[in-house]
C-alpha positions in Angstrom: 0.1 0.0 0.0 1.1 3.3 -0.9 -0.7 6.7 -0.3 0.3 10.0 -2.5 -1.6 13.3 -3.5 -1.6 14.6 -6.7 -1.2 17.9 -8.8 -4.4 19.4 -7.9 -4.3 18.8 -4.1 -5.2 21.5 -2.1 -5.7 23.8 -5.5 -7.9 26.1 -3.6 -5.3 27.1 -0.5 -2.6 27.5 -3.5 -4.8 29.4 -5.9 -5.5 32.1 -2.9 -1.7 32.8 -2.1 -0.4 32.7 -6.0 1.9 29.5 -5.0 3.3 27.0 -7.3 2.9 23.6 -6.6 6.1 21.6 -6.2 6.5 18.8 -8.6 6.7 15.3 -6.7 8.7 12.5 -8.2 5.6 10.0 -6.8 2.2 11.5 -6.9 -1.5 10.5 -8.0 -0.6 10.8 -11.8 2.3 8.7 -11.8 2.4 6.5 -8.7 1.3 3.4 -10.8 3.9 3.7 -13.6 6.4 4.0 -10.8 5.5 0.8 -8.8 4.6 -1.6 -11.9 7.8 -2.4 -12.7 8.2 -3.8 -9.2 4.7 -5.7 -8.5 2.6 -8.1 -10.9 -0.2 -6.0 -10.2 -1.1 -2.1 -9.0 -4.4 -0.7 -8.5 -5.6 2.7 -7.8 -8.2 3.8 -6.1 -8.6 7.6 -5.7 -10.3 9.0 -2.5 -12.6 12.0 -1.7 -10.9 14.1 0.6 -11.3 18.2 2.0 -9.1 19.6 4.2 -10.5 22.4 6.2 -8.4 25.4 7.4 -10.8 27.0 10.4 -8.5 30.4 9.5 -5.6 32.2 8.6 -3.7 31.0 11.5 -4.9 27.3 10.5 -4.0 27.6 6.9 -0.4 29.8 8.0 0.5 26.8 10.2 0.1 23.8 7.5 2.4 26.1 4.8 4.8 26.1 7.3 4.8 23.0 8.0 5.6 22.3 4.2 8.3 24.8 4.8 6.2 27.2 2.4 6.3 30.2 5.0 6.5 32.7 2.1 3.2 31.5 0.9 1.6 31.8 4.6 2.6 35.6 4.2 0.4 36.1 1.2 -2.6 34.8 2.8 -5.1 37.2 3.3 -5.6 38.9 6.7 -9.5 38.5 6.6 -9.2 35.1 5.6 -12.2 33.0 7.0 -13.1 29.0 7.0 -11.1 27.5 3.6 -12.2 23.8 2.5 -9.5 22.9 0.0 -10.1 19.5 -2.2 -7.5 16.7 -2.1 -5.9 15.0 -4.7 -5.1 11.9 -3.2 -4.6 8.3 -4.6 -3.9 4.8 -2.9 -1.9 2.2 -4.4 -2.6 -1.3 -3.7 0.2 -3.2 -5.2 0.9 -7.3 -5.4 4.3 -8.6 -5.2 5.2 -11.1 -8.2 4.4 -14.5 -7.4 
């Protein structure tokens, strides 16, 4: 089992601050391709998730955990509650026989 995010994960948050998303070597979009050479079978299961930031402080704290403090500084001062969609995939893989 492997869980990862996709390019559009938390798009609402990144769009709000005008921040670019960092590229990942393992994502929802390419995870199956990365895993397939190592496993007999790989299945992708998309998961519908939401991140809820109660206020500016919560969103800023999250961005800080990603070492994206420069984006936290761009959050609107009067920001209220923000709900951002996730783009999560769970990969289930079966080892070769």
